C-alpha angles and dihedrals in degrees: 000000000000120000088231090074085075098048122242105230096201093057091047098047097084096045093045092049089061089059095045093049091056103257094127114106102185127093111002097159095278098124129086090254091060089211095305121113117247111220112216122175110289095240102036113136117274100173110164094021122121119191122200118218120197114227121245128123111299098144103286095216093046094043092050091048096051093044091052092047093049091049090052093048099044109018091241119142131212136221114194111213115209119206123197117252128299082056097192097051091048093052092046091052089054093045090052090063095040097258100132135160118228092245138007144182109250140165101261097215124123093245095051096040088051091060088064091057087234100195087063104030109029136064117244111241095190094123098042108155095226099054096096089053095059124099105272089224092065105022095096101023094106147347100084138113105194105322097330122098111222103163133059113223108220102171137024110286123251118260135200112237146127121284111200138184108242094206092055093047089054092045092053095043100252104146101165136041112259112261098211143359096279091055091045092055092043090055089049090051091049090053091049092048089055093053100263135124106248100189136025119201129187097218091157090066089043100197096087091063092079093067095070098066092037096058089052090055097056097109092044090049088054087052093056103269096146093044087056091048088050090059095039093246087124129021138199084261093058116107095258096063098027092054090052092052091046091050091056092050090049091054090052091048089050089060098246094133136071115284091237094053091131094060107022119118134211088257088058090046093053092049092046096056095038093051099036100250087128131018103223147009129189103223147134129247089289089081092056091049090052089050090050090054092059103028143033131252094254092055093046093048091051095048111027133065133174140203136170120244135196136162097271102018146336105308113150122223114219121215110176113202136193092278088068105046143056128188129198117216127232095229098163092246104112095196093051093046093050090049091050091051090047090055091053089047092053092044093056098038123026095014102040101092093052091043093054091047091052092045093045088220137142112272118239092196115081092212091057116068121223113247117268091243097064111115118246089239091062089053091051090050092051092046090056093063094081092072098027132121128219123262129238087267091052100044107026118082092231137031106227121191097263091147095056091053092045089052089052089053090054089051090052098245099108133041121220089258091053090047090056094044095050092046092048092050092054094042090053091050093051090047090051091053088056089052093239120170118251096037 
């Protein structure tokens, strides 16, 4: 799992600012489609058409399968465009000068879609033919900027939650999932008191650190926290967010984490929970994918469980990544735009069952069964989306580098207050670049 899957705001700021200041030359509403996707039949002939697809992380096996199937059905060809890491920054730089692929994998959150200046550069997918066939619990979870849908959701979105080792829970006498944050921490303390390692954090990879404050904020996110942050009514320095950051630091100081928290990686984290070196990890779907890369479904099902956690209950926090979403660009070439939309239509209709099978992913269409090899944890995660709340990345107007500052706190170079202050400064700068009121 590369850190670029969860976009680094600092590395994107310069590229995004080119778009916000009007340097992009693509799109602009000059084509016959006027920025709205045209939905031709999924298998209509596209002989002689070549579609470019910008890299990213949309399940390589599944993407290859659906591309091959579409080519066979329509005669279209594909050119995969690889962008240097960090992928998102490289693609934004290209978009800023009008050099866009026809389609690209992209994190379908409001903050990341906004960096593409979607009203100018992306096709609206509001009238996509497959929308009514999606699971109602996930249909409208993500993909929007304002009221306009700009991303196609192709797999079940990633979710923040707690992965745990079933054997260790049994060993330490934990027979039920905790029902709120206090019970969660009480279970962790019980594990520590009995000589175990309650939590495992991948501080060396840095990006996972941001999940800890976010899961604590689920109820407040439901109550409009990020909307208030977006208008500068609240800040990262306000008590709600600062207290969540401080709580995480306190848990570290209390010795509830792995001793090598400063250097441990997500690979280490996956192995620790899978093998029982540690009891729990707060993570997103990336941890399951890492487990699947080193183990099989039977072993994962036998050893790993999952539950959502929030301050007052078990509200999940969704964080779609670029494995989940695809965008189609408004290039100004009506034929290419229609072909790109047709590919999305095929992907999500005629080609979806075979795609999900090849990707070994949870289906988001009730009439298409998930493959038999999907781990039970993946099904639990997907089922939590019906009562989930959006993450900072989903609901805030910009994705500031909270995780970098959190990682500095783990290393001992920033206090919780400094984490909040640094994150707020960057968030305000990104909001100003978008011309938002209040900043």
